[in-house]
Residue, then its C-alpha position, 0 to 999 in steps of 0.5 A: m500500500k502506497i501512502n501519499a503524505l501530501s494528501f494527508g487530511r484531504k477527504q476521500p471520495a465516498g466509495a474509497s475503502d478504509g484500507s487505502r485512505p492516506d488521511k490516517p494521522l498515524d500513517a502520516a506521522w510515521i512517514v513524517l517521522e522518517a523524513a524528520n529523523d533523516l533531516g535531524d528535525m528533532a522538534t518534528v520528531e517529537v511531534c510525530r512521537r506524540v501523534i503516534d503515541a496518541g494513536l496507539n493508545g486510542r487517544q486523540a492527538a492534539a490539533y497543533d500536532l496534527h497540523v504540523i504533520s499535515e503541513y510538513f511536506r508543503 
């Protein structure tokens, strides 16, 4: 499954299946985490870790953190 981080947060057509939706915050956070880690962007790495932690523990991630993730590649 290929995930396009640039489309994070965008709505999919009504017929799109959940398995192919690129707007899952947890999936996007992993992609951004890898890029931020490669670039040495430790502030964004911490944001990604918070989003991943929230997602894995069934909590809602902070809106600010989700914004950082969604705008990272723009």
